[in-house]
C-alpha positions as CSV (number, residue, x, y, z in Angstrom):
1,M,14.2,14.0,-8.8
2,T,13.0,15.1,-5.4
3,L,12.3,12.9,-2.6
4,S,8.6,12.9,-3.2
5,E,9.0,12.4,-6.9
6,T,9.8,9.7,-9.1
7,A,9.9,9.9,-12.9
8,V,10.1,7.9,-16.1
9,L,10.7,9.2,-19.4
10,T,7.6,9.8,-21.8
11,T,7.7,9.3,-25.4
12,S,8.8,12.7,-25.9
13,G,12.0,12.2,-23.8
14,Q,10.9,14.2,-20.7
15,P,10.7,13.1,-17.4
16,Q,7.2,12.8,-16.0
17,P,7.1,13.5,-12.5
18,F,4.7,11.8,-9.5
19,V,3.2,14.3,-7.4
20,P,0.3,13.2,-5.6
21,E,-2.5,15.1,-4.5
22,A,-2.5,16.2,-0.7
23,P,-3.2,14.8,1.8
24,V,-0.9,11.9,0.0
25,Y,2.4,12.2,-0.2
26,L,5.3,9.5,-1.3
27,M,7.7,8.8,1.4
28,S,11.4,8.8,1.3
29,A,13.2,6.1,3.3
30,D,14.6,8.9,5.6
31,E,10.6,9.8,6.2
32,V,9.9,6.4,7.0
33,R,13.0,5.9,9.0
34,S,12.0,8.9,11.2
35,S,8.4,8.0,11.2
36,L,8.7,4.4,12.4
37,S,6.8,5.2,15.6
38,A,3.9,6.5,13.8
39,L,3.9,4.0,11.4
40,G,4.3,1.3,14.1
41,Q,1.4,2.7,16.0
42,L,-0.9,3.0,12.7
43,L,0.0,-0.7,12.1
44,K,-0.7,-1.7,15.6
45,T,-3.9,-0.2,15.5
46,C,-5.4,-1.8,12.4
47,V,-4.3,-5.4,13.3
48,E,-6.0,-4.5,16.6
49,D,-9.0,-3.5,14.7
50,G,-9.3,-6.6,12.8
51,A,-7.3,-5.5,9.4
52,G,-6.2,-8.6,7.4
53,I,-3.0,-7.3,6.6
54,G,-0.7,-10.2,7.7
55,F,-0.4,-9.8,11.4
56,I,-1.8,-12.2,14.4
57,L,-2.6,-10.6,17.8
58,P,-1.1,-9.6,20.0
59,M,0.8,-7.1,18.2
60,S,3.3,-4.8,19.8
61,Q,4.7,-1.7,19.1
62,E,8.1,-3.2,18.4
63,K,6.8,-6.0,16.1
64,A,4.9,-3.2,14.3
65,E,7.9,-0.9,14.3
66,A,10.3,-3.7,13.0
67,F,8.0,-4.6,10.1
68,W,8.4,-0.8,8.7
69,A,12.3,-0.7,9.4
70,G,12.2,-4.1,7.3
71,K,10.9,-2.5,4.5
72,L,13.4,0.5,4.3
73,L,16.2,-1.3,2.1
74,A,13.3,-2.0,-0.4
75,I,12.1,1.7,-0.3
76,E,15.8,2.7,-0.5
77,S,16.4,1.0,-3.5
78,G,13.3,1.9,-5.6
79,E,11.8,-1.8,-5.3
80,A,9.0,-0.5,-2.9
81,F,7.3,2.7,-2.6
82,L,5.1,3.6,0.6
83,L,2.4,6.4,0.2
84,A,0.7,8.0,3.2
85,A,-1.9,10.0,4.1
86,R,-1.9,12.9,6.6
87,Q,-4.3,14.4,8.8
88,G,-2.9,17.4,10.3
89,P,0.3,16.2,11.6
90,E,-0.8,12.6,12.2
91,I,-0.2,9.6,9.5
92,A,-3.7,8.5,9.0
93,G,-3.2,6.0,6.1
94,V,-0.7,4.0,4.0
95,V,-0.6,1.8,1.0
96,M,2.8,0.2,-0.3
97,L,3.6,-0.5,-4.1
98,V,6.1,-3.2,-4.5
99,K,7.5,-3.8,-8.1
100,A,7.6,-7.5,-9.1
101,G,11.1,-8.9,-9.1
102,A,10.9,-11.5,-11.7
103,D,12.8,-10.9,-15.2
104,N,9.3,-11.4,-17.0
105,Q,7.1,-9.3,-15.0
106,P,8.9,-5.7,-15.3
107,H,5.3,-4.5,-15.9
108,R,3.7,-5.7,-12.8
109,A,3.4,-4.3,-9.2
110,D,1.5,-5.4,-5.8
111,V,-0.7,-3.2,-4.2
112,A,-0.1,-3.8,-0.4
113,K,-0.9,-3.0,3.1
114,L,-3.6,-0.4,2.4
115,M,-4.6,0.9,6.1
116,V,-6.3,3.9,7.5
117,H,-6.4,4.4,11.3
118,P,-9.9,3.7,12.4
119,E,-10.6,7.4,13.6
120,H,-9.8,8.4,9.9
121,R,-12.1,6.1,8.1
122,R,-15.1,7.2,6.1
123,K,-12.8,10.3,4.7
124,G,-12.4,9.0,1.4
125,L,-8.4,8.7,2.6
126,A,-8.5,5.0,1.1
127,R,-9.8,6.1,-2.2
128,K,-7.2,8.7,-2.3
129,L,-4.5,6.3,-1.5
130,M,-5.9,3.9,-4.4
131,T,-6.0,6.9,-6.8
132,A,-2.5,8.0,-6.0
133,I,-1.0,4.4,-6.4
134,D,-2.0,4.3,-10.0
135,G,0.0,7.3,-10.8
136,L,2.8,6.1,-8.8
137,A,2.6,2.7,-10.8
138,M,2.6,4.6,-14.0
139,S,5.6,6.7,-13.4
140,V,7.6,3.4,-12.6
141,N,6.1,1.8,-15.9
142,R,4.2,-0.7,-13.7
143,W,0.8,-1.0,-15.5
144,M,-0.5,-4.3,-14.1
145,L,-1.3,-4.3,-10.3
146,V,-2.4,-7.0,-8.2
147,L,-3.6,-7.0,-4.7
148,D,-5.5,-9.4,-2.7
149,T,-8.0,-8.8,0.8
150,V,-9.8,-11.0,3.1
151,T,-12.9,-12.2,1.5
152,G,-15.9,-10.1,3.0
153,D,-13.7,-7.5,4.5
154,R,-14.9,-4.0,4.0
155,A,-11.8,-3.3,1.7
156,E,-13.2,-6.0,-0.7
157,K,-15.8,-3.9,-1.8
158,L,-13.4,-0.8,-2.2
159,Y,-11.4,-2.3,-4.8
160,P,-13.9,-2.9,-7.8
161,T,-14.8,1.2,-7.3
162,C,-11.2,1.7,-7.6
163,G,-11.1,0.0,-11.2
164,Y,-10.0,-3.6,-9.8
165,Q,-11.3,-6.7,-11.3
166,K,-12.0,-9.7,-9.2
167,A,-9.8,-12.5,-10.6
168,G,-10.9,-15.2,-8.2
169,V,-11.4,-16.6,-4.2
170,I,-8.6,-18.6,-2.6
171,P,-10.4,-20.7,0.2
172,D,-8.0,-21.0,3.3
173,Y,-5.3,-18.8,2.6
174,A,-4.4,-17.1,5.5
175,Y,-5.0,-16.7,9.5
176,N,-6.6,-13.7,10.1
177,S,-5.5,-11.5,13.4
178,H,-7.6,-13.8,15.7
179,G,-5.9,-17.0,14.4
180,H,-8.8,-18.5,12.3
181,L,-8.1,-19.5,8.6
182,D,-9.9,-16.7,6.0
183,A,-10.4,-16.9,2.3
184,T,-8.5,-14.1,0.2
185,T,-9.9,-12.4,-3.0
186,V,-7.7,-11.8,-5.3
187,F,-7.9,-8.6,-7.7
188,Y,-5.9,-7.0,-10.8
189,K,-5.9,-3.6,-12.6
190,D,-4.8,-2.9,-15.9
191,L,-3.5,0.7,-15.9
192,R,-3.1,0.6,-19.9
């Protein structure tokens, strides 16, 4: 397999490679390592813009880079994958696929950290990333996808248009970037 491909065997025994459509590509651990500054800047900018992706302001560049550096082991081991979308030389958006680790969930993965830089929104990048995550999930035999998002956030409207079903809302789930409690909406998608 190449750095930007992952594969499983099909029923015919032939590998089924995952090759996303440009501008989306699968980042290797080495590519993530060499892009820590750019990934950190994307994360910092999105959090400062109000994205509900697990961080509270203030958000330093060092903290943002440390988050991505902390994902390297999972990416190297194949337990997590990072898809990125480029606009020119710039990483404009990302989304992660994280395999469920429990023995009884070999079919499931979490979709996490979908973010698109504010300057690159309304160009269809989030939808392209979400389409690519489906192909990536299937290539690693993960057909049940789960995600959550801040209730009322702009992303909450995106997921149903990408085939996700709303499972429910959990009140006071997490603090937003400004330190106030928000509800979260849980979604799932069955790729079978």
